[in-house]
N, CA, C and O atoms as a DFTB+ gen file, in Angstrom:
604 C
 N C O
     1  1     151.618     262.608      46.170
     2  2     151.442     263.846      45.447
     3  2     149.953     264.081      45.276
     4  3     149.226     263.192      44.831
     5  1     149.498     265.270      45.627
     6  2     148.082     265.558      45.478
     7  2     147.757     265.963      44.045
     8  3     148.647     266.248      43.245
     9  1     146.465     265.981      43.742
    10  2     146.032     266.257      42.374
    11  2     146.382     267.667      41.922
    12  3     146.529     267.907      40.724
    13  1     146.518     268.593      42.842
    14  2     146.834     269.972      42.462
    15  2     148.246     270.092      41.898
    16  3     148.513     270.982      41.090
    17  1     149.155     269.207      42.312
    18  2     150.540     269.257      41.836
    19  2     150.783     268.406      40.601
    20  3     151.879     268.441      40.042
    21  1     149.805     267.655      40.166
    22  2     149.980     266.823      38.973
    23  2     149.977     267.700      37.730
    24  3     149.183     268.635      37.628
    25  1     150.852     267.405      36.796
    26  2     150.824     268.175      35.552
    27  2     149.573     267.836      34.744
    28  3     149.085     266.707      34.770
    29  1     149.075     268.824      34.038
    30  2     147.882     268.607      33.222
    31  2     148.206     267.677      32.057
    32  3     149.371     267.433      31.743
    33  1     147.164     267.168      31.430
    34  2     147.340     266.288      30.278
    35  2     148.073     267.014      29.154
    36  3     148.946     266.439      28.503
    37  1     147.717     268.278      28.930
    38  2     148.380     269.045      27.868
    39  2     149.862     269.240      28.178
    40  3     150.706     269.114      27.291
    41  1     150.175     269.545      29.427
    42  2     151.580     269.734      29.796
    43  2     152.365     268.424      29.671
    44  3     153.525     268.429      29.260
    45  1     151.730     267.311      30.024
    46  2     152.393     266.023      29.862
    47  2     152.628     265.703      28.391
    48  3     153.691     265.198      28.030
    49  1     151.641     265.993      27.536
    50  2     151.796     265.729      26.101
    51  2     152.912     266.592      25.513
    52  3     153.715     266.102      24.719
    53  1     152.969     267.860      25.890
    54  2     154.037     268.744      25.416
    55  2     155.392     268.239      25.907
    56  3     156.373     268.249      25.164
    57  1     155.437     267.804      27.150
    58  2     156.688     267.277      27.702
    59  2     157.142     266.032      26.944
    60  3     158.336     265.867      26.693
    61  1     156.217     265.163      26.580
    62  2     156.575     263.948      25.839
    63  2     157.075     264.306      24.441
    64  3     158.032     263.702      23.958
    65  1     156.441     265.277      23.788
    66  2     156.878     265.676      22.446
    67  2     158.279     266.266      22.487
    68  3     159.120     265.916      21.659
    69  1     158.543     267.153      23.436
    70  2     159.878     267.753      23.539
    71  2     160.907     266.696      23.947
    72  3     162.035     266.700      23.454
    73  1     160.519     265.802      24.837
    74  2     161.425     264.720      25.230
    75  2     161.714     263.787      24.056
    76  3     162.802     263.219      23.974
    77  1     160.754     263.625      23.151
    78  2     160.983     262.809      21.961
    79  2     162.087     263.405      21.106
    80  3     162.960     262.687      20.617
    81  1     162.048     264.714      20.927
    82  2     163.081     265.383      20.134
    83  2     164.449     265.177      20.782
    84  3     165.430     264.893      20.094
    85  1     164.511     265.320      22.106
    86  2     165.776     265.085      22.811
    87  2     166.216     263.633      22.677
    88  3     167.401     263.363      22.478
    89  1     165.285     262.703      22.783
    90  2     165.616     261.293      22.667
    91  2     166.111     260.923      21.276
    92  3     167.048     260.137      21.137
    93  1     165.487     261.484      20.249
    94  2     165.931     261.220      18.876
    95  2     167.351     261.745      18.678
    96  3     168.178     261.088      18.047
    97  1     167.628     262.927      19.218
    98  2     168.977     263.493      19.096
    99  2     170.007     262.591      19.779
   100  3     171.091     262.374      19.238
   101  1     169.685     262.074      20.942
   102  2     170.606     261.186      21.659
   103  2     170.829     259.899      20.875
   104  3     171.964     259.438      20.749
   105  1     169.756     259.316      20.349
   106  2     169.895     258.085      19.564
   107  2     170.779     258.329      18.341
   108  3     171.672     257.533      18.052
   109  1     170.534     259.418      17.629
   110  2     171.342     259.720      16.444
   111  2     172.813     259.874      16.798
   112  3     173.682     259.331      16.116
   113  1     173.088     260.604      17.852
   114  2     174.490     260.812      18.243
   115  2     175.149     259.504      18.682
   116  3     176.293     259.236      18.316
   117  1     174.445     258.698      19.454
   118  2     175.022     257.438      19.918
   119  2     175.233     256.451      18.773
   120  3     176.275     255.800      18.698
   121  1     174.251     256.339      17.886
   122  2     174.418     255.415      16.762
   123  2     175.490     255.901      15.790
   124  3     176.227     255.093      15.225
   125  1     175.581     257.207      15.593
   126  2     176.636     257.754      14.729
   127  2     178.009     257.501      15.356
   128  3     178.958     257.132      14.663
   129  1     178.104     257.703      16.672
   130  2     179.388     257.521      17.354
   131  2     179.814     256.057      17.372
   132  3     181.009     255.766      17.307
   133  1     178.873     255.142      17.457
   134  2     179.223     253.723      17.534
   135  2     179.333     253.068      16.158
   136  3     179.688     251.893      16.066
   137  1     179.039     253.795      15.105
   138  2     179.095     253.221      13.754
   139  2     180.489     252.688      13.435
   140  3     180.624     251.649      12.790
   141  1     181.509     253.386      13.880
   142  2     182.872     252.928      13.583
   143  2     183.223     251.662      14.367
   144  3     184.129     250.925      13.979
   145  1     182.516     251.407      15.462
   146  2     182.788     250.210      16.260
   147  2     182.174     248.957      15.647
   148  3     182.717     247.862      15.796
   149  1     181.052     249.113      14.963
   150  2     180.310     247.946      14.500
   151  2     180.538     247.598      13.040
   152  3     180.208     246.489      12.621
   153  1     181.086     248.501      12.262
   154  2     181.263     248.227      10.831
   155  2     179.951     248.391      10.098
   156  3     179.118     249.203      10.500
   157  1     179.746     247.631       9.020
   158  2     178.521     247.784       8.234
   159  2     177.275     247.496       9.058
   160  3     177.236     246.559       9.855
   161  1     176.276     248.309       8.850
   162  2     175.021     248.158       9.575
   163  2     174.249     246.960       9.047
   164  3     174.117     246.814       7.831
   165  1     173.731     246.092       9.923
   166  2     172.916     244.978       9.443
   167  2     171.555     245.452       8.950
   168  3     170.850     244.706       8.271
   169  1     171.174     246.702       9.290
   170  2     169.870     247.196       8.870
   171  2     169.866     247.600       7.406
   172  3     168.902     247.323       6.692
   173  1     170.938     248.259       6.944
   174  2     170.952     248.690       5.551
   175  2     172.227     248.297       4.819
   176  3     172.345     248.572       3.625
   177  1     173.180     247.667       5.486
   178  2     174.389     247.182       4.847
   179  2     175.410     248.242       4.513
   180  3     176.450     247.933       3.931
   181  1     175.137     249.494       4.870
   182  2     176.081     250.553       4.526
   183  2     177.262     250.530       5.483
   184  3     177.121     250.217       6.665
   185  1     178.429     250.868       4.947
   186  2     179.626     250.862       5.782
   187  2     180.120     252.268       6.068
   188  3     180.998     252.452       6.911
   189  1     179.584     253.246       5.394
   190  2     180.004     254.618       5.673
   191  2     178.764     255.496       5.754
   192  3     177.796     255.315       5.016
   193  1     178.822     256.420       6.642
   194  2     177.714     257.341       6.853
   195  2     178.115     258.726       6.363
   196  3     179.298     259.022       6.196
   197  1     177.129     259.554       6.139
   198  2     177.407     260.949       5.840
   199  2     178.029     261.588       7.075
   200  3     177.779     261.142       8.194
   201  1     178.822     262.611       6.886
   202  2     179.347     263.313       8.058
   203  2     178.198     263.851       8.912
   204  3     177.134     264.189       8.394
   205  1     178.421     263.925      10.210
   206  2     177.380     264.320      11.157
   207  2     176.692     265.632      10.792
   208  3     175.467     265.695      10.894
   209  1     177.398     266.684      10.374
   210  2     176.688     267.928      10.057
   211  2     175.654     267.771       8.941
   212  3     174.697     268.543       8.887
   213  1     175.823     266.799       8.056
   214  2     174.864     266.596       6.975
   215  2     173.737     265.656       7.375
   216  3     172.581     265.885       7.019
   217  1     174.061     264.610       8.107
   218  2     173.060     263.592       8.416
   219  2     172.227     263.916       9.652
   220  3     171.087     263.463       9.750
   221  1     172.761     264.682      10.593
   222  2     172.049     264.915      11.845
   223  2     170.741     265.678      11.661
   224  3     169.718     265.235      12.183
   225  1     170.721     266.820      10.935
   226  2     169.431     267.533      10.790
   227  2     168.366     266.695      10.089
   228  3     167.204     266.699      10.497
   229  1     168.755     265.978       9.040
   230  2     167.794     265.124       8.333
   231  2     167.280     264.024       9.262
   232  3     166.075     263.784       9.339
   233  1     168.190     263.361       9.962
   234  2     167.792     262.303      10.889
   235  2     166.922     262.812      12.019
   236  3     166.007     262.120      12.466
   237  1     167.206     264.024      12.485
   238  2     166.414     264.605      13.564
   239  2     164.982     264.874      13.110
   240  3     164.037     264.599      13.849
   241  1     164.816     265.404      11.909
   242  2     163.474     265.692      11.398
   243  2     162.708     264.401      11.146
   244  3     161.573     264.247      11.598
   245  1     163.331     263.475      10.424
   246  2     162.651     262.218      10.107
   247  2     162.392     261.407      11.377
   248  3     161.300     260.870      11.563
   249  1     163.396     261.321      12.245
   250  2     163.241     260.578      13.483
   251  2     162.181     261.157      14.396
   252  3     161.479     260.419      15.087
   253  1     162.062     262.470      14.402
   254  2     161.049     263.111      15.237
   255  2     159.651     262.800      14.722
   256  3     158.746     262.529      15.512
   257  1     159.467     262.835      13.409
   258  2     158.146     262.523      12.858
   259  2     157.774     261.057      13.077
   260  3     156.595     260.734      13.230
   261  1     158.754     260.182      13.092
   262  2     158.482     258.776      13.390
   263  2     158.312     258.581      14.895
   264  3     157.471     257.795      15.332
   265  1     159.115     259.300      15.688
   266  2     159.133     259.086      17.127
   267  2     157.965     259.669      17.890
   268  3     157.545     259.095      18.895
   269  1     157.424     260.797      17.442
   270  2     156.359     261.445      18.213
   271  2     155.136     260.541      18.378
   272  3     154.677     260.365      19.506
   273  1     154.585     259.961      17.305
   274  2     153.426     259.085      17.543
   275  2     153.764     257.878      18.409
   276  3     152.973     257.474      19.262
   277  1     154.945     257.304      18.184
   278  2     155.350     256.140      18.957
   279  2     155.531     256.490      20.433
   280  3     155.108     255.736      21.310
   281  1     156.155     257.625      20.703
   282  2     156.373     258.033      22.092
   283  2     155.073     258.439      22.774
   284  3     154.902     258.195      23.969
   285  1     154.161     259.052      22.037
   286  2     152.867     259.383      22.633
   287  2     152.072     258.113      22.939
   288  3     151.405     258.030      23.970
   289  1     152.144     257.134      22.049
   290  2     151.419     255.874      22.270
   291  2     151.969     255.074      23.443
   292  3     151.219     254.386      24.135
   293  1     153.275     255.164      23.665
   294  2     153.884     254.417      24.762
   295  2     154.003     255.284      26.018
   296  3     153.701     254.829      27.122
   297  1     154.441     256.522      25.847
   298  2     154.754     257.373      26.988
   299  2     153.564     257.868      27.783
   300  3     153.609     257.899      29.013
   301  1     152.495     258.258      27.097
   302  2     151.348     258.803      27.823
   303  2     150.656     257.757      28.703
   304  3     150.371     258.051      29.864
   305  1     150.374     256.552      28.200
   306  2     149.788     255.550      29.115
   307  2     150.740     255.164      30.250
   308  3     150.309     254.948      31.383
   309  1     152.033     255.081      29.939
   310  2     152.997     254.753      30.984
   311  2     153.032     255.846      32.049
   312  3     153.139     255.553      33.240
   313  1     152.941     257.102      31.622
   314  2     152.919     258.215      32.574
   315  2     151.655     258.155      33.428
   316  3     151.712     258.441      34.624
   317  1     150.516     257.789      32.839
   318  2     149.283     257.673      33.607
   319  2     149.412     256.584      34.668
   320  3     148.967     256.764      35.802
   321  1     150.017     255.464      34.307
   322  2     150.244     254.388      35.281
   323  2     151.173     254.882      36.394
   324  3     150.945     254.598      37.570
   325  1     152.214     255.620      36.018
   326  2     153.140     256.153      37.017
   327  2     152.426     257.102      37.973
   328  3     152.687     257.086      39.176
   329  1     151.528     257.927      37.444
   330  2     150.769     258.828      38.320
   331  2     149.867     258.050      39.268
   332  3     149.743     258.401      40.442
   333  1     149.243     257.004      38.767
   334  2     148.381     256.183      39.626
   335  2     149.172     255.478      40.723
   336  3     148.660     255.247      41.818
   337  1     150.432     255.138      40.418
   338  2     151.285     254.488      41.412
   339  2     151.963     255.491      42.341
   340  3     152.630     255.097      43.297
   341  1     151.797     256.776      42.066
   342  2     152.419     257.806      42.894
   343  2     153.867     258.069      42.549
   344  3     154.604     258.631      43.359
   345  1     154.288     257.675      41.365
   346  2     155.667     257.897      40.934
   347  2     155.772     259.286      40.331
   348  3     155.129     259.582      39.324
   349  1     156.577     260.133      40.942
   350  2     156.752     261.479      40.408
   351  2     158.167     262.005      40.610
   352  3     158.435     263.181      40.360
   353  1     159.062     261.153      41.055
   354  2     160.456     261.575      41.266
   355  2     161.268     261.402      39.985
   356  3     160.863     260.702      39.057
   357  1     162.424     262.058      39.964
   358  2     163.266     262.012      38.767
   359  2     163.747     260.604      38.447
   360  3     163.730     260.199      37.284
   361  1     164.177     259.850      39.457
   362  2     164.682     258.510      39.158
   363  2     163.566     257.595      38.653
   364  3     163.830     256.668      37.887
   365  1     162.341     257.841      39.066
   366  2     161.222     257.057      38.552
   367  2     160.913     257.448      37.103
   368  3     160.541     256.604      36.287
   369  1     161.074     258.742      36.797
   370  2     160.902     259.189      35.407
   371  2     161.986     258.588      34.521
   372  3     161.719     258.195      33.386
   373  1     163.210     258.516      35.041
   374  2     164.300     257.906      34.269
   375  2     164.035     256.418      34.040
   376  3     164.317     255.902      32.959
   377  1     163.498     255.726      35.041
   378  2     163.169     254.300      34.886
   379  2     162.067     254.093      33.858
   380  3     162.149     253.189      33.028
   381  1     161.034     254.934      33.914
   382  2     159.960     254.833      32.915
   383  2     160.488     255.160      31.524
   384  3     160.079     254.540      30.542
   385  1     161.399     256.133      31.434
   386  2     162.009     256.459      30.145
   387  2     162.827     255.299      29.606
   388  3     162.796     255.013      28.409
   389  1     163.558     254.629      30.488
   390  2     164.332     253.461      30.052
   391  2     163.411     252.352      29.549
   392  3     163.706     251.707      28.543
   393  1     162.308     252.132      30.241
   394  2     161.346     251.118      29.789
   395  2     160.747     251.502      28.436
   396  3     160.560     250.649      27.569
   397  1     160.446     252.791      28.263
   398  2     159.917     253.256      26.976
   399  2     160.952     253.079      25.874
   400  3     160.617     252.640      24.774
   401  1     162.200     253.415      26.158
   402  2     163.272     253.257      25.176
   403  2     163.451     251.812      24.767
   404  3     163.660     251.517      23.590
   405  1     163.370     250.906      25.731
   406  2     163.480     249.479      25.426
   407  2     162.308     249.023      24.545
   408  3     162.502     248.285      23.579
   409  1     161.098     249.468      24.886
   410  2     159.926     249.101      24.091
   411  2     160.052     249.636      22.665
   412  3     159.719     248.936      21.709
   413  1     160.525     250.858      22.520
   414  2     160.668     251.446      21.191
   415  2     161.756     250.725      20.402
   416  3     161.600     250.502      19.202
   417  1     162.848     250.360      21.053
   418  2     163.926     249.640      20.359
   419  2     163.447     248.295      19.839
   420  3     163.918     247.826      18.803
   421  1     162.521     247.676      20.543
   422  2     161.981     246.387      20.099
   423  2     160.904     246.586      19.026
   424  3     160.845     245.824      18.061
   425  1     160.054     247.606      19.192
   426  2     158.933     247.809      18.282
   427  2     159.307     248.517      16.988
   428  3     158.692     248.257      15.954
   429  1     160.292     249.399      17.017
   430  2     160.624     250.210      15.847
   431  2     160.983     249.372      14.620
   432  3     160.446     249.634      13.543
   433  1     161.865     248.377      14.733
   434  2     162.146     247.566      13.539
   435  2     160.904     246.836      13.013
   436  3     160.746     246.674      11.803
   437  1     160.037     246.404      13.909
   438  2     158.812     245.731      13.476
   439  2     157.866     246.704      12.791
   440  3     157.267     246.384      11.764
   441  1     157.735     247.897      13.369
   442  2     156.805     248.910      12.861
   443  2     157.242     249.421      11.492
   444  3     156.405     249.641      10.616
   445  1     158.544     249.611      11.304
   446  2     159.054     250.141      10.044
   447  2     159.407     249.057       9.038
   448  3     159.796     249.362       7.911
   449  1     159.276     247.800       9.430
   450  2     159.595     246.709       8.530
   451  2     161.088     246.569       8.270
   452  3     161.494     246.079       7.216
   453  1     161.899     246.993       9.220
   454  2     163.349     246.900       9.072
   455  2     163.798     245.498       9.469
   456  3     163.100     244.818      10.222
   457  1     164.958     245.054       8.970
   458  2     165.513     243.795       9.470
   459  2     165.802     243.916      10.971
   460  3     166.070     245.008      11.471
   461  1     165.746     242.829      11.656
   462  2     165.976     242.833      13.092
   463  2     167.415     243.230      13.408
   464  3     168.347     242.726      12.782
   465  1     167.605     244.144      14.389
   466  2     168.970     244.464      14.782
   467  2     169.666     243.298      15.468
   468  3     170.872     243.352      15.706
   469  1     168.924     242.249      15.787
   470  2     169.520     241.084      16.435
   471  2     170.297     240.215      15.451
   472  3     170.819     239.164      15.824
   473  1     170.374     240.657      14.186
   474  2     171.139     239.897      13.206
   475  2     172.600     239.795      13.623
   476  3     173.268     238.807      13.321
   477  1     173.086     240.798      14.303
   478  2     174.438     240.774      14.867
   479  2     174.333     241.208      16.318
   480  3     173.761     242.260      16.605
   481  1     174.863     240.432      17.222
   482  2     174.694     240.722      18.641
   483  2     175.333     242.038      19.034
   484  3     174.785     242.754      19.872
   485  1     176.504     242.389      18.441
   486  2     177.150     243.638      18.837
   487  2     176.303     244.838      18.423
   488  3     176.197     245.815      19.165
   489  1     175.705     244.761      17.246
   490  2     174.852     245.871      16.815
   491  2     173.569     245.904      17.634
   492  3     173.075     246.986      17.950
   493  1     173.021     244.751      17.983
   494  2     171.794     244.709      18.780
   495  2     172.008     245.354      20.141
   496  3     171.156     246.104      20.617
   497  1     173.145     245.064      20.769
   498  2     173.442     245.665      22.077
   499  2     173.556     247.177      21.953
   500  3     173.007     247.906      22.779
   501  1     174.258     247.657      20.938
   502  2     174.409     249.100      20.750
   503  2     173.089     249.755      20.361
   504  3     172.786     250.855      20.823
   505  1     172.303     249.094      19.519
   506  2     171.012     249.630      19.081
   507  2     170.063     249.755      20.272
   508  3     169.488     250.818      20.505
   509  1     169.903     248.677      21.015
   510  2     168.989     248.692      22.163
   511  2     169.533     249.604      23.257
   512  3     168.775     250.351      23.876
   513  1     170.844     249.548      23.498
   514  2     171.440     250.429      24.501
   515  2     171.263     251.893      24.173
   516  3     171.019     252.704      25.067
   517  1     171.382     252.245      22.902
   518  2     171.186     253.634      22.493
   519  2     169.770     254.104      22.798
   520  3     169.571     255.223      23.270
   521  1     168.794     253.253      22.530
   522  2     167.414     253.638      22.797
   523  2     167.110     253.692      24.294
   524  3     166.332     254.539      24.733
   525  1     167.706     252.808      25.072
   526  2     167.489     252.839      26.521
   527  2     168.113     254.105      27.117
   528  3     167.493     254.763      27.953
   529  1     169.331     254.449      26.695
   530  2     169.971     255.684      27.180
   531  2     169.161     256.895      26.748
   532  3     168.960     257.821      27.534
   533  1     168.696     256.895      25.505
   534  2     167.866     257.999      25.023
   535  2     166.560     258.075      25.817
   536  3     166.069     259.169      26.095
   537  1     166.000     256.931      26.180
   538  2     164.782     256.918      26.989
   539  2     165.001     257.508      28.370
   540  3     164.150     258.236      28.880
   541  1     166.141     257.196      28.976
   542  2     166.466     257.793      30.275
   543  2     166.552     259.308      30.147
   544  3     165.987     260.039      30.960
   545  1     167.264     259.779      29.118
   546  2     167.386     261.225      28.893
   547  2     166.022     261.850      28.636
   548  3     165.714     262.916      29.170
   549  1     165.204     261.191      27.820
   550  2     163.875     261.718      27.516
   551  2     162.998     261.743      28.767
   552  3     162.244     262.695      28.970
   553  1     163.084     260.720      29.599
   554  2     162.316     260.715      30.845
   555  2     162.695     261.864      31.753
   556  3     161.832     262.490      32.369
   557  1     163.990     262.142      31.837
   558  2     164.440     263.269      32.669
   559  2     164.004     264.606      32.084
   560  3     163.626     265.512      32.827
   561  1     164.053     264.739      30.756
   562  2     163.595     265.976      30.113
   563  2     162.095     266.162      30.343
   564  3     161.652     267.253      30.703
   565  1     161.322     265.110      30.139
   566  2     159.872     265.198      30.343
   567  2     159.544     265.537      31.795
   568  3     158.646     266.336      32.058
   569  1     160.260     264.940      32.727
   570  2     160.030     265.242      34.141
   571  2     160.328     266.699      34.444
   572  3     159.571     267.359      35.156
   573  1     161.422     267.197      33.909
   574  2     161.787     268.595      34.162
   575  2     160.732     269.541      33.592
   576  3     160.347     270.511      34.245
   577  1     160.269     269.261      32.386
   578  2     159.260     270.143      31.769
   579  2     157.941     270.067      32.517
   580  3     157.302     271.093      32.751
   581  1     157.531     268.882      32.890
   582  2     156.221     268.701      33.519
   583  2     156.176     269.200      34.961
   584  3     155.156     269.727      35.407
   585  1     157.280     269.034      35.689
   586  2     157.230     269.341      37.115
   587  2     157.984     270.596      37.495
   588  3     158.074     270.917      38.680
   589  1     158.524     271.311      36.537
   590  2     159.199     272.566      36.901
   591  2     158.145     273.592      37.294
   592  3     156.992     273.509      36.872
   593  1     158.552     274.551      38.098
   594  2     157.607     275.556      38.589
   595  2     157.419     276.710      37.620
   596  3     156.634     277.623      37.874
   597  1     158.137     276.667      36.516
   598  2     157.990     277.741      35.523
   599  2     156.671     277.600      34.801
   600  3     156.188     276.485      34.605
   601  1     156.074     278.724      34.398
   602  2     154.787     278.653      33.685
   603  2     154.929     278.066      32.307
   604  3     153.940     277.941      31.585
C-alpha cells in the first residue's frame, strides 16, 4: 500500500474512538448475556443485574470513557506497527483487534484495581472471550472507517 492510500493520523484516531464505542457495546451485551451462565460475578459478587434497558446506556457511557484512553494507548501504536508491516486488509485488522481485546482484558482489571477475573475459570474464559470478540468487531469497524472511500 502506498503512502497516498494510508489513512491520516486523525482519521485513524477517529476510527479507534468509534471502534471503542462499538467494542464497549459488544462487551456489555456479551457479558450481560453470559451472566446467567456464570452465576455471581467474582468481580463484584452480585448475582443479579439490572435489566438491559437500564444498565446498557450507563455501561456504554462509563465504559466508553474508560475504554477510549486505553484503546488509543494500545490501538494507535499497534496500527502504526501494522502500517509498517504493510497490513491493511480486513482480516489483519480483525487480528490486531483481537490482540488489542486480549491486552485490554488482561490490563483492565489491573488498571481499575478490580479482582482478577481468573478467580473462576469459567468467568475468566467468558470475560477474556468477550473482550477478544469485541476487539475483532472493533478492528473491523476501525478498518471500515479508515479505509472506506467515503469522505
